N, C-alpha and C positions, 0 to 999 in steps of 0.2 A: 171582784175585789180590784182587779187592774183597771176596769172601766171607771170605778169610783175615784181611784187615784188620779186617773188622766182628766176626769171632769174637775176635780179640785185644783189640779195644776193649771188647767184652762181658766178657770175662774180666778185663780190667784194671779196669773199673768195679766189678765184683763184689769183686775183691781190694782195691782202693783204699778202697772204701766200707766194706765189712764187716769188714776188718781192724781197723779202729779204733772201729767201733761195737759195742755189746754185743749182737751179733746171730750171731757166729760165721762167719768167712770160710771155714774149712775145710768146714763143713756146706754152705754156699752153692755152693762150687765143686764139691764132691762131688755135690750134687743136680743142678746144671746139667749137669755132665759125664755123669751117668747119664741125664738126660732128652733131651739133645741131644749127638750124636756130632760134637763139635767136631774137623775135620780138623787145626786148627791147634794143638790141645792137645798138648803134649809136656813132658818133663822140663825142657828147655831154656827153654821159655816160662813155665813154673811157676817156675823160678828168676829169670827176668827180672822176672816179676810181683812177687815177693818183694823183689828188689833194688830195684825203684822204689820200693816202700813204705818200705824201709829207707832210701834215699837222701832220702826225702821227710821222714821223721820226724827224721833226723839234721840236715837243713837247716832244719827249724822249730825245733829246739831247739839250733841252733848257738851261740847265745850262752852258754847254760849249759854245754854240752859243751866250748867252747873256754876258758872262763873256769875252768880247773881250780882255780887258787888259791883262788877264793872259793867254789867248789862241790864241792871235795874230798871233804867228808863225804858230800854228796848222791849224788855219782857212785859212791863206794865202797858206799853202802848199795844202790844199784841194781844194781852188779856182783854184790854178795853175795846180793840177793834173785833173781838169775837162776840161780845155781848149781843149785838143786834141779830146776828145769825142765830145765835142760841135761843134768843127769845122767839123770834119769828119761826124757826124751825120747830120749837115745842108748840107753838100755836097751831101751825099747819099739820103737825103730827097728831096732836091731841084731837082736834077737830076732824081728822080724817081727810082733809082738803088735799094733803100731800098725795094721797092715792089716786085722786081723780087727775092729777097732772101727769100721772105716768102713763101715756099713751104715745104711740109713734107719730101721730100728727104733730104734737107738741114738740116732741124731740127733733123731727125734721126741721121745722121752722126755726127752733131756737139754735140748733146746730148751725143752720146757714146764716142766720141774722147775726149771732154773736161771734161768728167766725169772721164776718165782714168787718164788725165793729173792732175786733182784735187787730185786723189788717190796718185799719185807719189809725187806731192808737199807736201801733207799733212803727208808725212812720216818724214819729217823733224821735229826734236825734240828740236831745239833751242828756245831761249826765248827772243828774241828781243822785245823791247816795244816802243810804240809810243812816250812816253815822252822822251826817251833818244836816239833812233835810227831812228825815221822818219825824213829824210831830203830831200833836193832837188833831189839828185840822186835816192833815193828809190821811191819817189812820181812820178817821172818821168818814171821810170821803170813800175810801176803799172798802170799809166795812159795810156802808150802804149798798155799794155795788154787790158785795158777797152775798147779800140777802137774796139776789137774783138766782144765785147758784142752787137754791132749793128747787128750782125748776129743772127737771131732767133735760140734758141737752146744752145747757148754758155753760156748764163746766166751772167748778169753784176755782181751780187753778187758772182757768182761761179768763174769768172775769176779774178776779184780783189782779193778775198781771196787767189786763187792759186798763184798769183803774189806775194803777201804779204808772203805767206808760202815759196815760192821759195826764198825770201830774208831773210827767218828764223824768221819772226815775229811769236809770239805765236798765238795759235787759236783765243783767245779773242781779242787780238789787231788787228789781220788780219780782223776779222769780224768787228771790230769797225771802222777800216779804210774804209771798203767796204760800210758800213751804212752812214758814213759822205759824202763819194763820191756820194752816191744816191741822196743827197739833190739837188745839182746843176744838176744832170742827170734827176731827176724827174721834176725839175722847167723848164728845157729845153724842155722836152717831152711835158709839159703842155703848154708851150708858143707856140710851133709849132702847136699843137691842136687848140689852141685859135685863131691863125692867120688864119688856114683854117676855123673856125667856123664862123669867121666875114663874110665870103662869102656865108653863108647859112642863111636860116630863123631860129632864135633861139626861141626855145619854151621851157622855163623852167618849170618844172613840180615836182611833189613830188618824182619822180623816181631819179632826180637828187640829191636831199637832201638825200634819202636813200643811194645812191650810194656813196656819200661822206662820211657820217657817218659810213656806214658799212664797207667800205675800210679802214676808219680810225681805227675802232676797230679791224679787222682782222690784219692790218698792225702792230698796236701797241703791241698786244698780241704776234704776231710772233717774233718781235724784241726782246721783253723782255724775252721770253722763249728760244729763240735761243741762246741768250748770256748766259743763265743758263745752257743750254744743252752743248754748245761747251766748257765749263769750265770743263766738266766731260767726254765728249766723243769725238771720232774722227769724221771725215767727211765720214766715210764708208757707213753709212746708206743712205746718199744722193748719193753716187756713185753707190751704189746697185740699188737705185731707178732710176737713170738715165739710167743705163744698161737695166733694165726691160723695161722701157718706150721705149728706143731704139730698143730692140729686138721686142716688139710689132708692133713698127712702120715699121721695116723691114719686118715683116711678112704680114703686110697690103699692103706694097708696092711692095714686090718681090713674 
């Protein structure tokens, strides 16, 4: 029992932390699952982890989400910017192409390449803000970049922040755009998982509850402190981390 709880806590930490940092949650989950055969890992647990992150980000931005009257335009742009990812995600998922992308070679190269792209984009020192500069053209640009996050190792958070920085949004607002776009993305991933789950025997247990709660906690803490961090520092630490991970993977592969 204790081993199962520890495994779920580890998976929750990976999901909650890497989902919102520019380091790719899918890559980390795939790598950890391939290195360690977690007995607790299952489709139900995976859905629970995503739901925990979804609940955390919704709770964190509850003020903006509930104040529809004053944030109608922003919420409309976020929904609009999520449509391309949902469409392409469904196509890759339904055709099975998504599974062929989940290999360590692809993860190694995307981790390195898009880490460098993030570094270059983060050099911009302009100060565009969501309140005055986020429009249809900019959200469309970011949404096209977000499609690349379907490839493990790219990082949905990383690529959306990169796109926003290319458009010269400041780091804080680039991160906020990324976090808001994560809500439909997580909801879509959870829905697809639930769709598959209905074809399997469902057995809810204490591990599901632990997965949701622990993923919620890790996700909420990550979002809160990342926004504090990004107000003071650049993305360099995450770029260096990605390069190190990529080099380790290259050493294992080649």
